MARRO-8753 format. One record per residue (C-alpha): x, y, z; residue number from 1. Coordinates in nm, 3 decimals, decimal comma. Layout:
xx|yy|zz|num
X|Y|Z|NUM
...
This chain:
xx|yy|zz|num
2,524|-0,208|1,062|1
2,539|-0,588|1,108|2
2,662|-0,714|1,442|3
2,713|-1,051|1,427|4
2,712|-1,269|1,712|5
2,948|-1,544|1,874|6
2,765|-1,810|2,070|7
2,983|-2,021|2,318|8
2,827|-2,353|2,470|9
2,985|-2,541|2,744|10
3,085|-2,933|2,731|11
3,048|-3,048|3,044|12
2,756|-3,025|3,206|13
2,605|-3,129|3,569|14
2,390|-3,428|3,635|15
1,969|-3,280|3,590|16
1,762|-3,224|3,925|17
1,455|-3,118|3,941|18
1,512|-2,965|4,290|19
1,497|-2,622|4,442|20
1,809|-2,342|4,290|21
1,955|-2,185|4,500|22
2,100|-1,814|4,417|23
2,350|-1,559|4,655|24
2,376|-1,171|4,585|25
2,764|-1,196|4,656|26
3,020|-1,278|4,424|27
2,952|-1,031|4,182|28
3,196|-0,990|3,918|29
3,339|-0,585|3,930|30
3,228|-0,359|3,697|31
3,393|-0,064|3,532|32
3,258|0,214|3,339|33
3,448|0,521|3,193|34
3,765|0,308|3,373|35
3,598|0,358|3,719|36
3,514|0,084|3,918|37
3,181|0,108|4,051|38
3,114|0,082|4,460|39
2,749|-0,082|4,377|40
2,713|-0,139|3,972|41
2,447|-0,405|4,093|42
2,231|-0,238|4,365|43
1,936|-0,241|4,111|44
1,868|0,188|3,948|45
1,658|0,428|4,130|46
1,420|0,599|3,998|47
1,146|0,706|4,243|48
1,344|0,770|4,596|49
1,193|0,798|4,933|50
1,461|0,833|5,134|51
1,413|0,709|5,570|52
1,631|0,560|5,805|53
1,713|0,309|6,083|54
1,900|0,128|6,211|55
1,820|-0,214|6,070|56
2,070|-0,413|6,190|57
2,015|-0,397|6,572|58
2,416|-0,249|6,635|59
2,334|0,057|6,748|60
2,392|0,241|6,349|61
2,118|0,348|6,180|62
2,156|0,262|5,775|63
1,991|0,457|5,475|64
1,629|0,309|5,387|65
1,530|0,418|5,018|66
1,149|0,320|4,886|67
1,170|0,329|4,484|68
0,788|0,400|4,448|69
0,825|0,362|4,106|70
1,007|0,097|4,031|71
0,844|-0,073|4,402|72
1,221|-0,190|4,491|73
1,348|-0,125|4,877|74
1,766|-0,003|4,894|75
1,925|-0,029|5,216|76
2,266|0,065|5,221|77
2,497|0,115|5,598|78
2,775|0,384|5,622|79
3,146|0,328|5,626|80
3,421|0,467|5,656|81
3,437|0,576|5,292|82
3,093|0,591|5,228|83
2,803|0,425|5,150|84
2,789|0,046|5,101|85
2,532|-0,087|4,926|86
2,366|-0,382|5,135|87
2,149|-0,553|4,924|88
2,059|-0,835|5,207|89
1,852|-0,642|5,449|90
1,601|-0,536|5,244|91
1,469|-0,908|5,291|92
1,385|-0,789|5,667|93
1,099|-0,535|5,570|94
0,756|-0,679|5,516|95
0,680|-0,786|5,170|96
0,366|-0,543|5,129|97
0,532|-0,244|5,166|98
0,326|-0,026|4,878|99
0,318|0,390|4,779|100
0,512|0,538|5,082|101
0,720|0,372|5,332|102
0,768|0,591|5,649|103
1,006|0,469|5,948|104
0,905|0,627|6,285|105
0,868|0,505|6,686|106
0,562|0,523|6,767|107
0,548|0,351|7,092|108
0,836|0,556|7,225|109
1,064|0,212|7,275|110
1,352|0,319|7,040|111
1,236|0,158|6,753|112
1,183|0,279|6,439|113
0,830|0,117|6,339|114
0,641|0,112|5,955|115
0,396|0,250|5,819|116
0,336|0,170|5,440|117
-0,036|0,227|5,248|118
-0,309|-0,023|5,222|119
-0,640|-0,061|5,039|120
-0,808|0,052|5,374|121
-0,528|0,330|5,407|122
-0,234|0,381|5,625|123
-0,155|-0,011|5,737|124
0,094|-0,029|6,068|125
0,399|-0,227|6,169|126
0,557|-0,220|6,525|127
0,901|-0,342|6,514|128
0,958|-0,609|6,794|129
1,327|-0,652|6,730|130
1,581|-0,594|7,067|131
1,910|-0,414|7,021|132
2,174|-0,580|6,887|133
1,826|-0,766|6,734|134
1,743|-0,802|6,331|135
1,424|-0,606|6,250|136
1,115|-0,805|6,385|137
0,736|-0,727|6,216|138
0,426|-0,782|6,388|139
0,126|-0,593|6,223|140
0,026|-0,319|6,474|141
-0,223|-0,221|6,273|142
-0,413|-0,341|5,926|143
-0,528|0,034|5,906|144
-0,569|0,354|6,132|145
-0,854|0,460|6,296|146
-1,045|0,734|6,381|147
-1,222|0,768|6,749|148
-1,514|0,630|6,608|149
-1,389|0,398|6,423|150
-1,358|0,483|6,049|151
-1,000|0,446|5,915|152
-0,832|0,720|5,868|153
-0,739|0,797|5,467|154
-0,487|0,859|5,246|155
-0,406|0,823|4,930|156
-0,196|0,585|4,794|157
-0,009|0,790|4,537|158
0,074|1,063|4,899|159
0,330|1,054|5,109|160
0,145|1,148|5,431|161
0,334|1,323|5,774|162
0,391|1,094|6,077|163
0,543|1,247|6,344|164
0,422|1,431|6,645|165
0,285|1,797|6,559|166
0,128|1,889|6,871|167
0,430|1,722|7,139|168
0,220|1,588|7,365|169
0,458|1,220|7,255|170
0,175|1,023|7,001|171
0,225|1,059|6,600|172
-0,011|1,222|6,477|173
-0,020|1,266|6,105|174
-0,084|1,534|5,766|175
-0,191|1,440|5,499|176
-0,378|1,565|5,168|177
-0,741|1,528|5,134|178
-0,842|1,199|4,998|179
-1,166|1,249|4,808|180
-1,198|1,656|4,758|181
-0,844|1,876|4,655|182
-0,579|1,992|4,724|183
-0,581|2,123|5,080|184
-0,467|1,952|5,429|185
-0,581|1,782|5,695|186
-0,452|1,719|6,044|187
-0,533|1,399|6,281|188
-0,496|1,475|6,653|189
-0,392|1,141|6,796|190
-0,572|1,094|7,108|191
-0,403|0,789|7,270|192
-0,189|1,003|7,602|193
-0,572|1,156|7,631|194
-0,691|0,823|7,624|195
-0,441|0,581|7,817|196
-0,171|0,766|7,888|197
0,059|0,627|7,658|198
0,165|0,671|7,276|199
-0,020|0,461|7,035|200
-0,164|0,491|6,765|201
-0,560|0,334|6,850|202
-0,756|0,638|6,762|203
-0,741|0,953|6,602|204
-0,981|1,277|6,637|205
-1,131|1,354|6,336|206
-0,976|1,540|6,110|207
-0,965|1,953|6,079|208
-0,966|2,040|5,707|209
-0,771|2,260|5,493|210
-0,439|2,273|5,782|211
-0,265|2,577|5,738|212
-0,524|2,761|5,594|213
-0,482|2,748|5,251|214
-0,562|2,504|4,879|215
-0,284|2,415|4,621|216
-0,463|2,528|4,322|217
-0,239|2,455|4,022|218
0,105|2,433|3,985|219
0,219|2,791|4,116|220
-0,113|2,934|4,203|221
-0,200|2,859|4,624|222
-0,487|3,047|4,762|223
-0,417|3,175|5,134|224
-0,726|3,175|5,331|225
-0,964|3,106|5,049|226
-1,077|2,798|4,885|227
-0,879|2,783|4,503|228
-1,330|2,836|4,387|229
-1,246|3,254|4,629|230
-1,443|3,134|4,930|231
-1,310|3,236|5,274|232
-1,192|2,932|5,421|233
-1,326|3,030|5,744|234
-1,746|3,004|5,614|235
-1,678|2,693|5,444|236
-1,974|2,486|5,575|237
-1,834|2,114|5,637|238
-2,156|2,007|5,592|239
-2,157|2,006|5,176|240
-1,758|1,952|5,174|241
-1,821|1,698|4,955|242
-2,023|1,920|4,650|243
-1,703|2,106|4,621|244
-1,515|2,109|4,335|245
-1,211|1,847|4,264|246
-0,925|1,939|4,263|247
-0,637|1,709|4,195|248
-0,626|1,415|4,398|249
-0,302|1,257|4,454|250
0,038|1,256|4,429|251
0,140|1,480|4,691|252
0,498|1,487|4,895|253
0,499|1,699|5,257|254
0,809|1,740|5,464|255
0,816|1,997|5,743|256
1,139|2,141|5,879|257
1,251|2,374|6,032|258
1,388|2,563|5,733|259
1,434|2,936|5,872|260
1,582|2,885|6,243|261
1,284|3,012|6,463|262
1,227|2,678|6,601|263
0,843|2,657|6,413|264
0,776|2,344|6,106|265
0,814|2,486|5,832|266
0,680|2,320|5,549|267
0,828|2,163|5,154|268
0,591|2,036|4,927|269
0,539|1,876|4,645|270
0,284|1,792|4,354|271
0,263|1,587|4,039|272
0,195|1,816|3,818|273
0,473|2,043|3,857|274
0,843|2,079|3,830|275
0,953|2,209|4,140|276
0,869|2,238|4,459|277
0,717|2,461|4,692|278
0,821|2,623|5,032|279
0,542|2,791|5,244|280
0,731|2,933|5,542|281
0,476|2,903|5,868|282
0,464|3,187|6,105|283
0,214|3,018|6,303|284
0,256|2,734|6,540|285
0,370|2,330|6,549|286
-0,015|2,267|6,566|287
-0,160|2,557|6,431|288
0,028|2,713|6,127|289
-0,008|2,990|6,022|290
0,116|2,968|5,634|291
0,108|3,265|5,401|292
0,343|3,310|5,107|293
0,515|3,079|4,865|294
0,817|3,004|4,717|295
1,048|2,780|4,484|296
1,336|2,909|4,666|297
1,489|2,727|5,030|298
1,645|2,973|5,311|299
2,046|2,873|5,298|300
2,034|2,718|4,905|301
1,891|2,927|4,700|302
1,624|2,799|4,366|303
1,496|2,442|4,519|304
1,556|2,169|4,143|305
1,361|2,180|3,867|306
1,292|1,804|3,727|307
1,012|1,750|3,483|308
0,681|1,611|3,779|309
0,729|1,417|4,095|310
0,900|1,585|4,320|311
1,008|1,464|4,714|312
1,231|1,634|4,993|313
1,400|1,360|5,181|314
1,605|1,440|5,553|315
1,916|1,181|5,628|316
2,150|1,284|5,861|317
2,152|1,646|5,776|318
2,139|1,620|5,443|319
1,856|1,731|5,167|320
1,796|1,531|4,947|321
1,512|1,601|4,672|322
1,413|1,339|4,438|323
1,136|1,220|4,188|324
0,784|1,067|4,351|325
0,703|0,960|3,949|326
0,488|0,591|3,953|327
0,489|0,734|3,611|328
0,674|0,590|3,288|329
1,004|0,853|3,172|330
0,792|0,898|2,825|331
0,505|1,076|2,957|332
0,677|1,351|3,045|333
1,076|1,304|2,958|334
1,173|1,206|3,255|335
1,557|1,161|3,294|336
1,509|0,890|3,559|337
1,917|0,812|3,512|338
1,922|1,115|3,711|339
1,667|1,163|3,966|340
1,868|1,236|4,270|341
2,031|1,542|4,407|342
2,211|1,640|4,739|343
2,284|1,903|4,914|344
2,548|1,907|5,285|345
2,369|2,123|5,570|346
2,784|2,318|5,625|347
2,805|2,696|5,766|348
2,670|2,866|5,437|349
2,433|2,734|5,421|350
2,311|2,432|5,216|351
2,564|2,317|4,991|352
2,483|2,115|4,634|353
2,706|1,729|4,600|354
2,932|1,821|4,296|355
2,812|1,478|4,129|356
2,559|1,281|4,080|357
2,384|1,075|4,454|358
2,409|0,659|4,432|359
2,309|0,679|4,049|360
2,625|0,707|3,920|361
2,810|0,463|4,139|362
2,531|0,190|4,027|363
2,488|0,064|3,675|364
2,131|0,346|3,663|365
2,096|0,394|3,288|366
1,710|0,520|3,351|367
1,430|0,274|3,254|368
1,341|-0,094|3,197|369
1,670|-0,296|3,159|370
1,641|-0,558|2,920|371
1,974|-0,753|2,918|372
2,054|-1,020|2,689|373
2,415|-1,170|2,766|374
2,623|-1,361|2,475|375
2,883|-1,593|2,579|376
2,994|-1,713|2,910|377
3,132|-1,576|3,234|378
3,516|-1,625|3,148|379
3,443|-1,445|2,806|380
3,129|-1,297|2,609|381
2,905|-1,015|2,579|382
2,618|-0,798|2,768|383
2,419|-0,624|2,569|384
2,143|-0,375|2,754|385
1,805|-0,219|2,631|386
1,687|0,069|2,866|387
1,464|0,451|2,808|388
1,661|0,766|2,870|389
1,633|1,077|2,766|390
1,874|1,222|2,428|391
1,815|1,556|2,325|392
1,494|1,607|2,496|393
1,342|1,268|2,422|394
1,290|0,946|2,620|395
1,406|0,664|2,403|396
1,573|0,287|2,347|397
1,884|0,232|2,362|398
2,161|-0,027|2,335|399
2,421|0,000|2,556|400
2,731|-0,243|2,552|401
2,944|-0,424|2,826|402
3,235|-0,678|2,773|403
3,240|-0,955|3,024|404
3,621|-1,099|3,064|405
3,820|-1,220|3,353|406
3,829|-0,869|3,528|407
3,454|-0,860|3,482|408
3,214|-0,654|3,297|409
3,336|-0,323|3,080|410
3,124|-0,042|2,982|411
3,224|-0,020|2,579|412
2,964|0,133|2,435|413
2,621|0,348|2,541|414
2,439|0,393|2,219|415
2,559|0,028|2,091|416
2,539|0,048|1,693|417
2,267|0,367|1,702|418
1,975|0,176|1,783|419
1,849|0,569|1,925|420
1,721|0,629|1,568|421
1,486|0,369|1,596|422
1,301|0,694|1,783|423
1,173|0,307|1,955|424
1,113|0,271|2,323|425
1,134|-0,069|2,550|426
1,361|-0,246|2,346|427
1,428|-0,593|2,335|428
1,679|-0,820|2,162|429
1,611|-1,203|2,052|430
1,903|-1,467|1,901|431
1,777|-1,850|1,735|432
2,079|-1,976|1,599|433
2,188|-1,735|1,335|434
1,811|-1,565|1,334|435
1,805|-1,204|1,458|436
1,514|-1,052|1,646|437
1,507|-0,712|1,809|438
1,131|-0,525|1,857|439
1,056|-0,233|2,053|440
0,700|0,016|2,159|441
0,505|0,318|1,968|442
0,225|0,464|2,145|443
-0,007|0,510|1,922|444
-0,369|0,647|1,991|445
-0,230|0,662|2,355|446
-0,204|0,262|2,356|447
0,179|0,096|2,384|448
0,222|-0,149|2,042|449
0,522|-0,354|2,035|450
0,627|-0,418|1,676|451
0,871|-0,701|1,608|452
1,193|-0,723|1,349|453
1,362|-0,993|1,201|454
1,736|-1,026|1,054|455
1,938|-1,364|0,878|456
2,265|-1,322|1,004|457
2,307|-1,008|1,248|458
2,137|-0,755|1,434|459
2,113|-0,530|1,084|460
1,805|-0,230|1,146|461
1,913|-0,121|0,872|462
1,772|-0,380|0,625|463
1,533|-0,583|0,937|464
1,185|-0,650|0,780|465
0,822|-0,635|1,025|466
0,696|-0,955|1,108|467
0,338|-0,981|1,310|468
0,257|-1,327|1,557|469
-0,083|-1,436|1,488|470
-0,337|-1,478|1,734|471
-0,238|-1,227|1,933|472
-0,120|-0,823|1,872|473
0,148|-0,726|2,080|474
0,138|-0,450|2,331|475
0,390|-0,262|2,502|476
0,499|-0,489|2,827|477
0,482|-0,852|2,605|478
0,827|-1,006|2,652|479
0,951|-1,209|2,321|480
1,142|-1,544|2,390|481
1,312|-1,776|2,150|482
1,489|-2,060|2,192|483
1,579|-2,346|2,002|484
1,506|-2,750|2,119|485
1,556|-3,036|1,957|486
1,667|-2,838|1,631|487
1,386|-2,668|1,613|488
1,318|-2,304|1,641|489
1,073|-2,187|1,963|490
0,886|-1,856|2,113|491
0,781|-1,806|2,393|492
0,543|-1,502|2,478|493
0,508|-1,389|2,804|494
0,185|-1,142|2,781|495
0,189|-0,820|3,012|496
-0,151|-0,943|3,106|497
0,052|-1,321|3,249|498
-0,085|-1,528|3,010|499
0,228|-1,760|2,833|500
0,166|-1,859|2,495|501
0,399|-2,119|2,305|502
0,456|-2,116|1,873|503
0,649|-2,328|1,665|504
0,925|-2,134|1,497|505
0,981|-2,216|1,071|506
1,261|-2,030|0,898|507
1,130|-2,063|0,525|508
1,325|-1,796|0,495|509
1,149|-1,540|0,584|510
0,981|-1,635|0,980|511
0,614|-1,788|1,000|512
0,450|-1,838|1,390|513
0,274|-2,182|1,449|514
0,060|-2,127|1,809|515
0,123|-2,503|1,985|516
-0,005|-2,370|2,350|517
-0,218|-2,087|2,507|518
-0,145|-2,079|2,892|519
0,189|-2,265|2,813|520
0,303|-2,428|3,204|521
0,009|-2,340|3,358|522
0,051|-1,881|3,336|523
-0,233|-1,760|3,209|524
-0,437|-1,428|3,258|525
-0,445|-1,328|3,591|526
-0,396|-0,977|3,786|527
-0,248|-1,063|4,051|528
0,078|-1,195|3,778|529
0,041|-0,921|3,556|530
0,386|-0,821|3,355|531
0,513|-1,164|3,327|532
0,870|-1,242|3,172|533
1,107|-1,548|3,081|534
1,388|-1,661|3,067|535
1,481|-2,036|2,907|536
1,840|-2,168|3,036|537
2,047|-2,459|2,886|538
2,250|-2,624|3,220|539
2,131|-2,978|3,365|540
2,233|-3,161|3,057|541
2,242|-3,077|2,685|542
1,910|-3,194|2,624|543
1,700|-3,042|2,933|544
1,617|-2,706|2,913|545
1,493|-2,482|3,258|546
1,282|-2,177|3,265|547
1,331|-1,906|3,429|548
0,982|-1,668|3,520|549
0,926|-1,399|3,718|550
0,557|-1,144|3,694|551
0,469|-0,779|3,920|552
0,481|-1,006|4,237|553
0,874|-1,044|4,192|554
0,935|-1,368|4,270|555
1,134|-1,616|4,079|556
1,064|-1,939|3,925|557
1,204|-2,207|3,761|558
1,120|-2,518|3,578|559
1,389|-2,771|3,541|560
1,385|-2,944|3,153|561
0,999|-2,746|3,142|562
0,987|-2,926|2,741|563
0,904|-3,244|2,928|564
0,794|-3,168|3,245|565
0,623|-2,857|3,446|566
0,691|-2,838|3,880|567
0,706|-2,521|3,924|568
0,970|-2,456|4,179|569
1,018|-2,119|4,361|570
1,390|-1,967|4,374|571
1,587|-1,927|4,709|572
1,818|-1,594|4,802|573
2,109|-1,742|5,051|574
2,222|-1,567|5,304|575
2,491|-1,597|5,592|576
2,187|-1,590|5,850|577
1,947|-1,809|5,616|578
1,733|-1,807|5,285|579
1,452|-1,592|5,157|580
1,213|-1,632|4,854|581
1,308|-1,363|4,585|582
1,111|-1,006|4,636|583
1,235|-0,827|4,316|584
0,988|-0,491|4,129|585
0,695|-0,454|3,946|586
0,900|-0,519|3,618|587
1,227|-0,767|3,612|588
1,402|-0,919|3,319|589
1,663|-1,194|3,308|590
1,897|-1,318|3,153|591
2,125|-1,635|3,204|592
2,541|-1,658|3,221|593
2,678|-1,931|3,172|594
2,978|-2,108|3,408|595
3,178|-2,383|3,189|596
3,413|-2,441|3,500|597
3,083|-2,526|3,694|598
2,834|-2,631|3,439|599
2,569|-2,412|3,642|600
2,417|-2,018|3,537|601
2,397|-1,701|3,728|602
2,141|-1,483|3,619|603
2,149|-1,139|3,587|604
1,783|-0,958|3,608|605
1,688|-0,630|3,445|606
1,540|-0,335|3,656|607
1,247|-0,078|3,597|608
1,446|0,155|3,715|609
1,701|0,091|3,420|610
1,997|-0,089|3,702|611
2,106|-0,498|3,692|612
2,079|-0,782|4,002|613
2,315|-0,989|3,980|614
2,255|-1,348|4,084|615
2,514|-1,645|4,212|616
2,446|-1,960|4,164|617
2,563|-2,113|4,438|618
2,530|-2,555|4,473|619
2,401|-2,558|4,819|620
2,256|-2,301|5,120|621
2,537|-2,149|5,115|622
2,618|-1,801|5,026|623
3,034|-1,873|4,958|624
3,069|-2,258|4,862|625
3,453|-2,427|4,964|626
3,677|-2,307|4,763|627
3,710|-2,559|4,514|628
3,989|-2,595|4,240|629
3,842|-2,646|3,881|630
3,968|-2,777|3,516|631
3,807|-2,747|3,161|632
3,933|-2,872|2,845|633
3,765|-2,832|2,533|634
3,706|-2,901|2,296|635
3,857|-3,293|2,335|636
3,935|-3,492|2,146|637
4,063|-3,159|1,919|638
4,306|-3,206|1,631|639
4,390|-2,843|1,565|640
4,378|-2,585|1,903|641
4,282|-2,660|2,276|642
4,140|-2,443|2,550|643
4,284|-2,471|2,919|644
4,065|-2,302|3,191|645
4,150|-2,335|3,520|646
3,972|-2,189|3,826|647
4,341|-2,114|4,001|648
4,657|-1,937|3,858|649
4,816|-2,241|3,807|650
5,124|-2,423|3,581|651
5,084|-2,695|3,333|652
5,303|-2,954|3,140|653
5,174|-3,156|2,832|654
5,320|-3,534|2,901|655
5,349|-3,776|2,607|656
5,193|-4,118|2,671|657
5,554|-4,210|2,727|658
5,648|-3,955|3,034|659
5,813|-3,730|2,780|660
5,786|-3,365|2,829|661
5,624|-3,190|2,565|662
5,565|-2,807|2,690|663
5,728|-2,794|3,032|664
5,526|-2,491|3,115|665
5,192|-2,326|3,056|666
5,092|-2,020|3,274|667
4,728|-2,016|3,323|668
4,577|-1,723|3,512|669
4,221|-1,786|3,704|670
3,934|-1,766|3,438|671
4,138|-1,690|3,173|672
4,156|-1,929|2,895|673
4,466|-2,006|2,768|674
4,518|-2,189|2,379|675
4,774|-2,423|2,336|676
4,815|-2,556|1,914|677
4,817|-2,968|1,900|678
4,872|-2,977|1,560|679
5,203|-3,072|1,519|680
5,171|-3,393|1,726|681
5,097|-3,801|1,631|682
4,722|-3,879|1,730|683
4,642|-3,997|2,025|684
4,596|-4,004|2,438|685
4,817|-3,736|2,626|686
4,805|-3,618|2,918|687
4,822|-3,203|3,094|688
4,961|-3,258|3,404|689
4,812|-2,892|3,664|690
5,002|-2,791|3,923|691
4,849|-2,564|4,093|692
5,001|-2,201|4,336|693
4,954|-2,397|4,717|694
5,132|-2,728|4,566|695
4,814|-2,925|4,463|696
4,833|-3,137|4,165|697
4,616|-3,303|3,880|698
4,630|-3,465|3,539|699
4,368|-3,473|3,284|700
4,385|-3,691|3,000|701
4,311|-3,566|2,641|702
4,312|-3,699|2,321|703
4,462|-3,581|1,973|704
4,296|-3,751|1,644|705
């Protein structure tokens, strides 16, 4: 099957500027899926949710805060009258080094929740210094939590520790799995109340090993009162602890909550090789629990839901929300990331399951690794998005097709061109004039290898031929970006290592590649800038191109007119109360959507969580620009048809040079192209007179040749 793309170009451009560009998260287009308007389509998807609550805005009401371990993104939702409302600007109120896990809890008793996250040395803590009716203000309280003897409290980056008042004395204690030896719990008792009479996090007693008196030996296998090797726990000599057999390290989650109604904290535990959560009822006390049985059912709920692997249980305002705890790719365990949240509400009869997918059915969530490719402009175009999804029990890449018009985006097809039949993952679609490329990955000897295929005249996967690029072997996260400059085709190869290569591409008739530059524009192999992707957009002038780049740090960069200069700019996101550098996730892909009325391009970003983020480009640091009536006429001059595009509803008249009205009324809808036939009129100069709905008048010249 062939798919032919029609490209739309604007004939109107702004003056070239090398200044910083500004973007806003407001005024994104509407999105319709199966005839339904999505409430927050551009939330960016969710893979592995750790869900907390806190008063982010200082209004006395707590918002839902989600840390997605897999995509490394924060999302904040506000409780509205008709449901949750996505607040993208609020994620920028959090520290930019959240990593591994996120725990929000008040450690000093001032009524404001503080923040705990992973660091290379253990657990890092931020104090919330905000006051009532104020936004968040963070200050590092401890770079890492310490024992009373000065050594650090160790916690694995892949685990989710419990940080709460276990012994009831008013300060926060820590429960976490052993960092280095195996699958058992350690209890770190906070000593601040005993030492100085006030709650703090400046010292903890040495770990109490095997808290709860059990070891986890494997999925569904627990040893109560014994080690996994069969030795009584009470006989274990701590001095030889390091010589014990290593169990599985990392990948655990814990939730302590009274599920049985006896006033004592029970435990729900997840482990990263198991397909279900485990419930352990507590027959002891909070500080000295006694766990003797384990089940995969929960009182009042029944069987816990089964995912492929990686479970985490969260409590949010009386709801139990179960998600994944994965930092792996979907393909490794055939994970359906598009359905990775399950919600249960507490009712009189127990925990009641939500009838629909929680949150993910209200946004664009295509599973994993959404790569957008846009054709056209804001008024008329198509958005193609490749992603990895679970189909018939196998994760594979497919292509989703959206139509864009004045009403917004509408999903047309979920497996366009049946690309899932290729059994490739991480598909990419590229076009250079009449030349079409697609690429995808396969696992070879446990390494993800990318292959590149080529067609002329259309995207025809049945007759595509394989092509190779000299000097490199393509890897799974390499990104290819083709573009034309001065009638010459080029390729930018953004390596997963952070290096950028530039090639000249010739077609004779098949493509050949000549390496021009390594470390192009200063982008070089660097551990800090892995997962580099780039995008080329034409904005300021028909004779210049702009480059956008982003890597695992999530900071969007641009170089205006990059073929002629290399000044790199950080792009700003503009909010009503200021501006911030972008904080996207560990993998982000970029496409641009030109607006022929303004000459600027919006950006649409694909995320590792299978979602999309829409960035509206603004003229200045004002997220909502003053409304200006804008008109475009093209092509002009013309001898056949003239297309009129107005930013507002209006009426127009075609008038001759002598003032004769040739067409009395042309009705224009905002951002909807209207084409008129002018072939019957003589050559010469004519006028179009426009009247907006609010009475404003504008005249434009047209030339009929």
